[in-house]
N, C-alpha and C positions, 0 to 999 in steps of 0.2 A: 359337110355340114348337114346334109340331108340324106344320111345313110341309114340303111336298114339291114337287119339280118337276113340271110338267105335260108331257105328251107334245107332240110337234111339232104334231099335229093340233089339240089343245086350246089350245095357245099361239096358233096362228093364228086360232082361233074366238073366244076370249075376250080376246086382247090382254094376257095376264099370263104370267109365267114360273113363278109357284108359288101354291099355295093351302094352306090348312090342310087336314090330312087328317082326313076324317070317317068314321064308321061306315058301310059300305055302298059306299064308293068301291072301285074296282077298281084294284089297283096292280101294278106289276111290279117285282121285286127286281132292282137293278142292280149291287150289290156283294155280296161275300162269298161264302160257299160255296153259297148257294142262289140265286146269279146266274141270272136268266132265268125264275124261277118267278113266275107270275101268280096272283092271287086276290083275293077280296074282304077288305076290312078288317073284321075281327070285332069288335075294340075297340081303343080309343085310351087311353093312360094319360099324360096331360099332366104329372103330378108327376114321372114317371120318363123322360119324353120318349121313350116307346116305343109302337109299334103292333103288333098281332098280326094276321097275315095267314092266311087260310084255306089249310091245307095246309102251312104252315111249321112243322114240328115237329122235336123232338129225341127220341131214344130214351133213356130212363133205364136204369140198370143192371139193373132188374128187367124190361125189356122193354117197358114202357108208353110211349106217346108223350105228350109234353107240348108245349103251344104254345111256340114260341121267339119272343121279343120282337125286334123289327127297329127300328133307328133310322130315322126318317123321312127323313133325308138320303141314305139308301141305296136309296130307292124312287123310282119315277116313277108318277104318277097317270095312268091310261090311260083310265078312264071315271069320270065324276062322278056321284054320287048327289044329284040336285038336288031332292029333296022337301022340303028345308029352305028355309024362307022367307028366313032371314038369308043363306044362300049365294046364293040367287036375286037378292036386293037387291044383294050385293057385285059379282056378275057383271054385273047390270044398270047399276050405276055405272061399272064399268070400260068397258062397251060405249058408254056416253054420252060418255066421254072420248075414245073412238077416232075 
């Protein structure tokens, strides 16, 4: 539900086009007004299908910055946070099929 495309380098390495976004991944915004911005995923909200990226903020009328949610289809994963055993297992299964 909260998957994003992989960069060309990661596609070649893992043989997959997309993966679910996890906290700690580094992503690049590909669409919208913040296009080109890269940052680490701070949190993922599967119920709302949104992710929060470090540095992607909006200014409120009182001048404070708030995190701006981004839809995962508008980002590309550039670096994976592989400390999660489940993710390593998924990537290992894909590598075996290759």
